[in-house]
C-alpha positions as CSV (number, residue, x, y, z in Angstrom):
1,M,5.2,-52.7,-52.9
2,I,2.0,-53.8,-51.1
3,A,1.7,-57.6,-51.5
4,D,-1.6,-59.0,-52.7
5,P,-3.5,-55.6,-53.2
6,I,-7.2,-55.4,-53.7
7,R,-7.6,-55.2,-57.6
8,R,-11.3,-55.4,-58.3
9,L,-14.0,-53.4,-56.3
10,V,-17.5,-54.2,-56.8
11,I,-20.3,-51.8,-55.7
12,V,-23.6,-53.3,-55.4
13,G,-26.2,-50.8,-56.0
14,G,-26.1,-47.1,-57.1
15,G,-28.2,-44.3,-55.6
16,T,-26.6,-41.7,-53.4
17,A,-24.4,-44.2,-51.3
18,G,-23.2,-46.1,-54.4
19,W,-22.1,-43.2,-56.4
20,M,-20.7,-41.4,-53.5
21,A,-18.6,-44.4,-53.0
22,A,-17.6,-44.9,-56.5
23,A,-16.6,-41.0,-56.8
24,A,-14.6,-40.9,-53.6
25,I,-12.7,-44.2,-54.2
26,S,-11.9,-43.5,-57.8
27,R,-10.6,-40.2,-56.7
28,I,-8.5,-41.4,-53.9
29,M,-7.5,-45.0,-55.3
30,G,-7.9,-44.8,-58.9
31,D,-4.3,-44.4,-59.9
32,L,-3.3,-47.4,-58.2
33,G,-4.6,-49.8,-60.7
34,L,-7.9,-50.6,-58.9
35,R,-10.8,-51.5,-61.1
36,I,-14.1,-50.3,-59.8
37,E,-17.3,-51.6,-61.3
38,L,-20.7,-50.4,-60.0
39,V,-23.8,-52.7,-60.7
40,E,-27.3,-51.4,-60.7
41,S,-30.6,-52.0,-62.1
42,E,-33.1,-49.6,-63.5
43,E,-35.8,-52.0,-62.4
44,I,-34.8,-51.4,-58.8
45,G,-35.8,-48.0,-57.4
46,T,-33.9,-46.0,-54.9
47,V,-35.3,-44.3,-51.7
48,G,-33.9,-40.8,-52.5
49,V,-36.5,-38.4,-52.0
50,G,-34.6,-35.1,-51.8
51,E,-31.9,-34.6,-49.3
52,A,-30.9,-32.2,-46.7
53,T,-27.3,-32.2,-45.5
54,I,-25.1,-31.0,-42.8
55,P,-22.0,-28.9,-43.1
56,Q,-19.4,-31.9,-43.5
57,I,-20.6,-32.3,-47.0
58,N,-18.5,-29.5,-47.9
59,L,-15.4,-31.4,-47.0
60,F,-16.6,-34.4,-49.2
61,N,-17.4,-32.1,-52.3
62,A,-13.9,-30.4,-51.8
63,M,-12.1,-33.8,-51.9
64,L,-13.7,-34.5,-55.0
65,G,-12.8,-31.2,-56.4
66,I,-16.4,-30.2,-57.1
67,D,-17.1,-26.7,-58.2
68,E,-19.8,-25.5,-55.8
69,A,-21.6,-23.3,-58.2
70,D,-21.7,-26.0,-61.0
71,F,-22.8,-28.6,-58.4
72,V,-25.7,-26.3,-57.0
73,R,-27.0,-25.7,-60.6
74,A,-26.7,-29.3,-61.4
75,T,-28.7,-30.6,-58.4
76,N,-31.4,-27.9,-58.0
77,A,-29.7,-27.1,-54.6
78,T,-30.4,-24.3,-52.2
79,Y,-28.2,-23.5,-49.2
80,K,-29.0,-24.5,-45.7
81,L,-28.0,-22.7,-42.3
82,G,-29.8,-25.0,-40.0
83,I,-33.0,-27.0,-39.2
84,E,-36.0,-25.2,-38.0
85,F,-38.2,-27.2,-35.5
86,R,-41.8,-26.5,-35.1
87,D,-44.3,-27.7,-32.5
88,W,-41.7,-30.0,-30.9
89,T,-41.6,-28.4,-27.5
90,H,-45.2,-27.6,-27.6
91,I,-47.6,-26.6,-30.1
92,G,-46.8,-23.1,-31.4
93,H,-43.3,-23.2,-30.3
94,R,-40.4,-22.7,-32.7
95,Y,-36.6,-22.9,-32.6
96,V,-33.8,-23.5,-35.0
97,H,-30.7,-25.9,-34.6
98,P,-28.0,-23.6,-36.3
99,F,-25.0,-24.4,-38.1
100,G,-22.2,-22.3,-36.4
101,F,-22.1,-20.7,-33.0
102,Y,-24.1,-18.5,-30.5
103,G,-22.7,-15.3,-29.4
104,I,-18.9,-15.2,-28.3
105,D,-17.2,-17.0,-25.5
106,M,-16.2,-14.7,-22.7
107,M,-14.3,-14.9,-19.6
108,G,-12.8,-18.2,-20.5
109,V,-16.3,-20.0,-20.5
110,E,-18.8,-20.7,-23.4
111,F,-21.2,-18.1,-24.4
112,H,-24.4,-19.7,-23.2
113,H,-23.3,-19.5,-19.5
114,H,-23.3,-15.6,-19.8
115,W,-26.7,-16.1,-21.6
116,L,-28.0,-18.2,-18.5
117,K,-26.6,-15.4,-16.2
118,G,-28.7,-12.9,-18.2
119,R,-31.9,-14.9,-17.8
120,G,-31.3,-14.8,-14.1
121,L,-31.1,-11.0,-14.3
122,G,-34.4,-10.7,-16.4
123,E,-33.0,-10.7,-20.0
124,T,-35.7,-12.9,-21.8
125,T,-34.3,-12.7,-25.3
126,P,-34.3,-16.2,-26.6
127,L,-31.0,-18.1,-27.4
128,D,-31.7,-18.2,-31.1
129,D,-31.3,-14.4,-31.3
130,Y,-27.7,-14.7,-30.7
131,S,-26.9,-16.8,-33.7
132,L,-26.3,-15.3,-37.0
133,S,-27.0,-18.5,-38.7
134,I,-30.5,-18.5,-37.3
135,V,-31.3,-14.7,-37.7
136,A,-30.0,-14.6,-41.2
137,A,-31.9,-17.9,-42.1
138,L,-35.2,-16.5,-40.8
139,K,-34.9,-13.5,-42.9
140,G,-34.3,-15.4,-45.9
141,R,-30.4,-14.4,-46.3
142,F,-27.5,-16.1,-47.0
143,E,-23.6,-15.5,-47.6
144,H,-20.7,-17.6,-47.4
145,P,-18.6,-17.6,-44.3
146,R,-15.9,-14.9,-44.1
147,P,-12.8,-16.2,-42.1
148,D,-10.7,-13.3,-43.3
149,Q,-13.1,-10.9,-41.1
150,P,-12.4,-12.7,-37.6
151,K,-14.1,-10.1,-35.8
152,S,-17.5,-10.5,-37.6
153,P,-20.0,-13.2,-36.6
154,L,-19.9,-14.0,-40.4
155,S,-16.6,-15.7,-39.8
156,K,-18.0,-18.5,-37.7
157,V,-21.0,-19.4,-39.9
158,S,-21.4,-22.8,-41.4
159,Y,-23.5,-24.1,-44.2
160,A,-24.9,-27.0,-46.1
161,F,-27.2,-27.8,-48.9
162,Q,-30.4,-29.2,-49.9
163,F,-30.6,-30.9,-53.2
164,D,-32.3,-33.5,-55.5
165,A,-30.6,-36.8,-54.3
166,S,-31.0,-38.4,-57.6
167,L,-29.6,-35.6,-59.4
168,Y,-26.6,-35.6,-57.0
169,A,-26.2,-39.4,-57.7
170,K,-26.4,-38.6,-61.5
171,Y,-23.8,-35.9,-61.0
172,L,-21.3,-38.1,-59.1
173,R,-21.8,-40.8,-61.8
174,G,-20.5,-38.6,-64.4
175,M,-17.5,-37.7,-62.4
176,S,-16.9,-41.5,-61.4
177,E,-17.1,-42.7,-65.2
178,A,-14.7,-40.1,-66.2
179,R,-12.4,-41.5,-63.7
180,G,-12.8,-44.9,-65.1
181,V,-15.5,-46.4,-62.9
182,V,-17.4,-48.9,-64.9
183,R,-21.2,-49.0,-64.6
184,T,-22.9,-52.2,-65.4
185,E,-26.8,-52.5,-65.7
186,G,-28.3,-55.7,-64.4
187,K,-30.3,-57.2,-61.7
188,I,-28.4,-59.5,-59.3
189,V,-30.1,-62.9,-58.9
190,Q,-27.4,-64.7,-57.1
191,V,-24.5,-64.3,-55.0
192,H,-21.5,-66.7,-55.0
193,Q,-19.3,-67.4,-51.9
194,N,-16.2,-69.1,-51.3
195,G,-17.1,-72.6,-49.8
196,E,-14.4,-72.4,-47.1
197,T,-14.2,-68.7,-46.0
198,G,-17.7,-67.3,-47.0
199,F,-16.1,-64.6,-48.8
200,V,-18.3,-63.1,-51.6
201,E,-16.5,-64.1,-54.9
202,S,-19.0,-62.7,-57.5
203,V,-22.6,-61.6,-58.1
204,E,-24.6,-63.2,-61.0
205,L,-26.9,-61.2,-63.1
206,E,-29.9,-62.1,-65.1
207,G,-28.7,-63.8,-68.1
208,G,-25.8,-65.5,-66.4
209,A,-23.0,-62.9,-66.5
210,R,-20.8,-62.9,-63.4
211,I,-18.9,-60.0,-61.8
212,A,-16.2,-61.0,-59.5
213,G,-14.4,-58.9,-57.0
214,D,-12.0,-58.8,-54.1
215,L,-13.8,-56.4,-51.9
216,F,-17.6,-55.5,-52.3
217,L,-19.6,-52.6,-51.1
218,D,-23.2,-53.2,-50.3
219,C,-25.0,-50.1,-51.5
220,S,-28.4,-52.2,-52.1
221,G,-30.6,-50.1,-49.5
222,F,-32.8,-51.5,-46.8
223,R,-32.6,-55.0,-48.3
224,G,-28.9,-55.5,-47.6
225,L,-28.4,-58.1,-50.6
226,L,-24.9,-59.0,-49.5
227,I,-24.5,-57.8,-45.7
228,E,-27.9,-59.3,-44.6
229,Q,-29.4,-61.6,-47.2
230,T,-26.2,-63.4,-47.8
231,L,-23.8,-62.9,-44.9
232,K,-26.6,-62.5,-42.1
233,A,-24.8,-59.8,-40.4
234,G,-27.9,-59.1,-38.0
235,F,-29.6,-56.1,-37.1
236,E,-29.8,-54.2,-33.9
237,D,-33.4,-53.0,-33.6
238,W,-33.9,-49.2,-31.9
239,S,-37.6,-49.1,-32.5
240,E,-38.1,-48.8,-28.7
241,W,-36.4,-45.3,-28.5
242,L,-37.3,-44.1,-32.3
243,P,-40.9,-45.7,-32.9
244,C,-41.5,-44.1,-36.2
245,D,-41.3,-46.9,-38.8
246,R,-42.9,-45.2,-42.0
247,A,-43.0,-42.2,-44.1
248,W,-45.0,-40.6,-47.0
249,A,-43.0,-38.5,-49.5
250,V,-44.2,-36.1,-52.1
251,P,-42.9,-33.0,-54.1
252,C,-45.0,-29.7,-54.1
253,A,-44.8,-26.6,-56.1
254,H,-43.2,-23.7,-54.3
255,G,-45.2,-21.6,-51.9
256,G,-44.6,-19.9,-48.3
257,D,-41.1,-18.9,-47.5
258,R,-37.7,-19.8,-49.2
259,N,-35.6,-19.5,-46.3
260,P,-32.1,-21.4,-46.4
261,L,-33.5,-23.9,-43.6
262,T,-34.9,-27.6,-43.6
263,R,-38.1,-27.5,-41.5
264,S,-39.4,-30.3,-39.3
265,T,-42.8,-29.9,-38.0
266,A,-44.1,-32.2,-35.1
267,R,-47.4,-34.1,-35.9
268,L,-49.7,-36.1,-33.8
269,A,-47.6,-39.4,-34.5
270,G,-44.6,-38.1,-36.0
271,W,-43.1,-35.2,-37.9
272,Q,-43.3,-33.6,-41.3
273,W,-40.0,-32.6,-43.2
274,R,-40.1,-29.6,-45.6
275,I,-36.9,-29.3,-47.9
276,P,-37.0,-26.3,-50.2
277,L,-35.0,-26.7,-53.5
278,Q,-34.7,-24.2,-56.3
279,H,-37.5,-25.4,-58.4
280,R,-39.8,-27.2,-55.8
281,I,-40.2,-28.3,-52.4
282,G,-39.8,-31.9,-50.9
283,N,-42.2,-32.9,-48.3
284,G,-42.5,-36.0,-46.2
285,H,-44.4,-37.2,-43.2
286,V,-42.5,-39.5,-40.9
287,Y,-44.9,-41.6,-38.4
288,S,-45.4,-44.4,-36.2
289,S,-47.9,-47.0,-37.8
290,N,-48.6,-48.1,-34.0
291,H,-50.2,-44.7,-33.6
292,I,-52.0,-43.5,-36.7
293,S,-53.0,-45.3,-40.0
294,D,-51.3,-45.0,-43.3
295,D,-54.4,-43.1,-44.8
296,E,-54.3,-40.6,-42.0
297,A,-50.7,-39.9,-42.3
298,A,-51.1,-39.4,-46.0
299,A,-53.7,-37.1,-45.4
300,I,-52.0,-35.0,-42.9
301,L,-49.1,-34.7,-45.4
302,L,-51.3,-33.7,-48.2
303,A,-53.2,-31.0,-46.1
304,N,-49.9,-29.3,-45.0
305,L,-48.2,-28.7,-48.2
306,D,-47.0,-25.2,-49.3
307,G,-48.2,-25.7,-53.0
308,E,-50.1,-28.2,-55.3
309,A,-48.6,-31.9,-55.0
310,L,-46.4,-32.7,-58.0
311,A,-46.9,-36.5,-57.6
312,E,-48.7,-39.1,-55.8
313,P,-47.3,-39.7,-52.2
314,R,-44.8,-42.4,-52.1
315,Q,-44.6,-44.8,-49.0
316,I,-41.2,-45.8,-47.5
317,R,-41.3,-48.4,-44.7
318,F,-38.3,-48.8,-42.4
319,K,-36.8,-49.7,-39.0
320,A,-34.7,-47.6,-36.9
321,G,-31.3,-49.5,-36.1
322,R,-28.1,-50.6,-37.4
323,R,-26.5,-53.7,-38.8
324,R,-24.6,-55.4,-36.0
325,K,-21.8,-55.7,-38.5
326,A,-21.3,-53.0,-41.1
327,W,-18.2,-54.9,-42.4
328,D,-18.3,-58.7,-42.7
329,K,-15.7,-60.8,-44.4
330,N,-15.1,-58.9,-47.6
331,V,-18.2,-56.9,-47.7
332,V,-18.7,-53.4,-46.5
333,A,-22.2,-51.8,-46.2
334,L,-22.9,-48.2,-46.7
335,G,-26.2,-46.2,-46.7
336,L,-29.4,-47.9,-45.8
337,A,-27.5,-51.2,-46.3
338,S,-25.8,-50.4,-43.0
339,G,-28.7,-49.3,-41.0
340,F,-31.2,-46.4,-40.7
341,L,-32.0,-43.5,-38.5
342,E,-34.7,-41.2,-39.6
343,P,-33.7,-37.9,-41.2
344,L,-34.7,-35.7,-38.4
345,E,-31.2,-34.1,-38.2
346,S,-30.2,-34.6,-41.9
347,T,-27.5,-37.4,-41.1
348,S,-28.0,-40.0,-43.7
349,I,-25.6,-38.7,-46.4
350,H,-23.1,-37.8,-43.3
351,L,-23.2,-41.5,-42.4
352,V,-22.4,-42.6,-45.9
353,Q,-19.6,-40.1,-46.0
354,T,-18.0,-41.3,-42.7
355,G,-18.4,-44.8,-43.9
356,I,-16.2,-44.0,-46.9
357,A,-13.8,-42.1,-44.8
358,K,-13.4,-45.0,-42.5
359,L,-12.9,-47.4,-45.3
360,M,-10.2,-45.6,-47.0
361,T,-8.5,-45.3,-43.5
362,L,-8.5,-49.1,-43.2
363,F,-8.4,-50.0,-46.8
364,P,-7.3,-53.6,-46.8
365,T,-5.2,-55.9,-49.1
366,R,-6.7,-59.1,-50.2
367,D,-5.6,-60.5,-46.8
368,I,-8.3,-58.8,-44.9
369,K,-7.4,-58.6,-41.2
370,A,-9.8,-59.0,-38.4
371,V,-8.4,-56.0,-36.6
372,E,-9.4,-53.8,-39.5
373,I,-13.0,-55.1,-39.5
374,D,-13.2,-54.9,-35.8
375,R,-12.2,-51.3,-35.8
376,Y,-14.4,-50.1,-38.5
377,N,-17.4,-52.0,-37.0
378,A,-16.6,-50.3,-33.6
379,D,-16.4,-46.9,-34.9
380,T,-19.4,-47.2,-37.0
381,A,-21.5,-48.5,-34.1
382,R,-20.4,-45.5,-32.1
383,D,-21.3,-43.2,-34.8
384,Y,-24.9,-44.7,-35.0
385,L,-25.2,-44.6,-31.3
386,D,-24.2,-41.1,-30.8
387,I,-26.7,-39.9,-33.6
388,R,-29.5,-42.1,-32.1
389,D,-29.0,-40.7,-28.7
390,F,-29.4,-37.0,-30.2
391,L,-32.4,-37.9,-32.3
392,V,-34.2,-39.4,-29.1
393,L,-33.5,-36.0,-27.3
394,H,-36.2,-34.4,-29.5
395,Y,-38.6,-36.9,-28.8
396,K,-37.9,-37.3,-24.9
397,A,-37.7,-33.7,-24.1
398,T,-41.0,-32.5,-24.9
399,R,-44.1,-30.9,-23.2
400,R,-46.5,-32.3,-25.6
401,D,-49.2,-34.5,-24.1
402,D,-51.8,-34.2,-26.7
403,S,-51.6,-37.8,-28.3
404,P,-50.8,-41.3,-27.3
405,F,-47.6,-41.0,-29.5
406,W,-46.2,-37.9,-27.5
407,D,-47.2,-39.5,-24.1
408,Y,-45.1,-42.6,-25.1
409,C,-42.1,-40.6,-26.2
410,R,-42.2,-38.1,-23.4
411,T,-42.4,-40.9,-20.6
412,L,-39.9,-43.4,-22.2
413,P,-36.7,-43.8,-20.1
414,P,-33.8,-42.5,-22.3
415,P,-30.6,-44.3,-23.4
416,P,-28.1,-44.1,-20.6
417,G,-25.8,-41.9,-22.4
418,L,-28.6,-39.4,-23.1
419,A,-29.7,-39.5,-19.7
420,A,-26.3,-38.5,-18.4
421,K,-26.1,-35.5,-20.8
422,I,-29.6,-34.3,-19.7
423,A,-28.6,-34.6,-16.1
424,M,-25.5,-32.7,-16.5
425,F,-27.1,-29.9,-18.1
426,E,-29.9,-29.8,-15.7
427,A,-27.4,-29.6,-12.7
428,N,-25.1,-26.8,-13.9
429,G,-25.6,-25.9,-17.6
430,R,-22.5,-28.0,-18.8
431,I,-22.2,-29.9,-21.9
432,F,-19.5,-32.3,-23.0
433,R,-18.8,-33.6,-26.3
434,E,-17.9,-37.3,-25.9
435,H,-15.0,-38.9,-28.1
436,D,-15.3,-36.4,-31.0
437,E,-19.0,-37.2,-31.6
438,L,-20.6,-35.7,-34.7
439,F,-22.8,-33.3,-32.7
440,T,-21.0,-30.5,-31.0
441,E,-21.7,-28.6,-27.8
442,T,-23.5,-26.1,-29.8
443,S,-26.0,-28.5,-31.4
444,W,-26.7,-30.1,-27.9
445,L,-27.2,-26.8,-26.4
446,S,-29.6,-25.8,-29.2
447,V,-31.8,-28.8,-29.0
448,M,-31.7,-29.1,-25.2
449,V,-32.7,-25.4,-24.7
450,G,-35.1,-25.5,-27.7
451,Q,-36.8,-28.5,-26.3
452,G,-37.4,-26.7,-22.9
453,I,-34.7,-28.3,-20.7
454,E,-33.8,-25.9,-18.0
455,A,-30.2,-25.5,-16.6
456,G,-29.9,-25.4,-13.1
457,A,-26.9,-23.1,-12.9
458,Y,-24.2,-21.5,-15.1
459,H,-20.5,-21.6,-14.9
460,P,-19.1,-19.4,-11.8
461,A,-16.6,-17.8,-14.3
462,A,-19.6,-15.9,-15.7
463,D,-19.7,-13.8,-12.6
464,L,-16.4,-12.5,-13.3
465,L,-18.4,-9.9,-15.4
466,P,-20.4,-7.4,-13.5
467,D,-24.1,-8.0,-14.0
468,G,-24.5,-4.6,-15.7
469,E,-21.6,-5.5,-18.1
470,T,-23.2,-8.8,-18.8
471,L,-26.4,-7.3,-20.0
472,T,-24.5,-4.6,-22.0
473,R,-22.4,-7.4,-23.8
474,L,-25.6,-9.4,-24.4
475,R,-27.2,-6.5,-26.0
476,H,-24.4,-5.5,-28.1
477,I,-24.1,-9.0,-29.7
478,R,-27.9,-9.1,-30.5
479,E,-27.4,-5.8,-32.2
480,V,-24.3,-6.9,-34.1
481,I,-25.8,-10.0,-35.3
482,A,-29.1,-8.4,-36.4
483,A,-27.2,-5.7,-38.3
484,T,-25.0,-8.3,-40.1
485,A,-27.9,-10.4,-41.1
486,D,-29.6,-7.4,-42.6
487,A,-26.7,-6.7,-44.7
488,L,-26.5,-10.1,-46.2
489,P,-27.9,-10.7,-49.8
490,T,-31.3,-12.9,-49.7
491,Q,-30.7,-16.5,-51.0
492,A,-32.2,-15.7,-54.4
493,E,-29.6,-12.8,-54.8
494,F,-26.6,-15.0,-53.9
495,L,-27.6,-17.7,-56.2
496,A,-28.1,-15.1,-59.1
497,R,-24.9,-13.5,-58.2
498,H,-22.8,-16.8,-58.3
499,N,-24.6,-18.1,-61.4
500,S,-25.9,-20.9,-59.5
501,I,-29.5,-21.0,-60.5
502,S,-30.5,-24.3,-62.0
503,D,-32.3,-24.6,-65.4
504,A,-35.5,-26.1,-63.7
505,A,-35.6,-23.0,-61.7
506,R,-35.5,-20.9,-64.7
507,G,-38.2,-22.9,-66.3
508,I,-35.9,-24.4,-68.8
509,T,-36.8,-27.8,-70.2
510,G,-34.9,-30.2,-72.1
């Protein structure tokens, strides 16, 4: 038997991060006699404004044993096949970063090398037309992947969700409490540390009650009550590369299309998100306060809604970067307490998910080892860095010169890792995925091509196909993808077929 195991786990803060942690840890560790207590206060709001996710959320939900149709109904969720970017390369331009693949690999090399060869032969069809995820999404259609049909492009489709983050937290809370997690309502007014080690021993609530623990998870949001206010873990500021530092958020009534896509539209000093849920649309304007006033930013958001605003806009202030230590002593920070990267590629929930997974891999005893902490921090730092560079790519690779904001972004020297990736693609069209990073070669290809980066060459093996055969195969792939997309149900039909339409979408109240 393990000596001196963790017996008391305290989660400080609820919201999406807190209840994801509670649900996952109670599912994995609950039978080992671990007491899990989550402390949150109704007085302290959460940032959750509606969340768009990436396909890895399916792994998390499956681990929890969640029934997809039930989850979709409960959270007003819609499906998502990618992210649509408008006006990023230049005003009037559009591309989609898809979940899935482009075309099929041929002659031992990736499909895009054949597409690049086709361009040299005069074939001008955009890369987007070779992705079923993109073609189907822009037609408003959706279907689950069909791995049982390996010759169909539907076999390689991936998907994620868009949902109400507060309802997702509520859904996970119900699961967690059913597994024995204890929720305590209260506002923390003091943190008590061991005088010798500095480890957190307990948190004190208004009224004097103390909650003791062996291991603490800080899910307290931007303030980082334990990791920063108490332990002073430090913060690495990335505002130089990601200058946006504020956002306005507001829901609106449905209007426009209901395609299974999150949309990001570039504005004069930032960008606007559009997240269509079943019953409404979530909107927000992320912007740089050094380049536009708060009032101007709010006006731009309200002027570009698909329907009537359903609330007053709410402002969120942030700084791009990460904690220098996501795990310090006996405190592990998750979610906004561990760092912030703007939601341009819908990575916020994924970073919570990977943080939980790393903690489960390295779950300590009460005798916490430095090697465990160091490995967790190194892996977390790398995750944040990889995502940061991918986000910076969107800002750096642009032709926009219509505002001081875009002039700053376009001319800023990129981080070294990003500069190397761009140089490689510009030289020979090759993309390398480093150390199993989150974003695949497909993702890098999508954004580099979408943002106007030109490949200087293609892989020589693409010339194993005669020119005419290359063009014939490209045309055939496009035709198969278009026909497959046309045969799929609309997202509305899919939701109805799977009994996934939420009460709110049906107009049912109470």
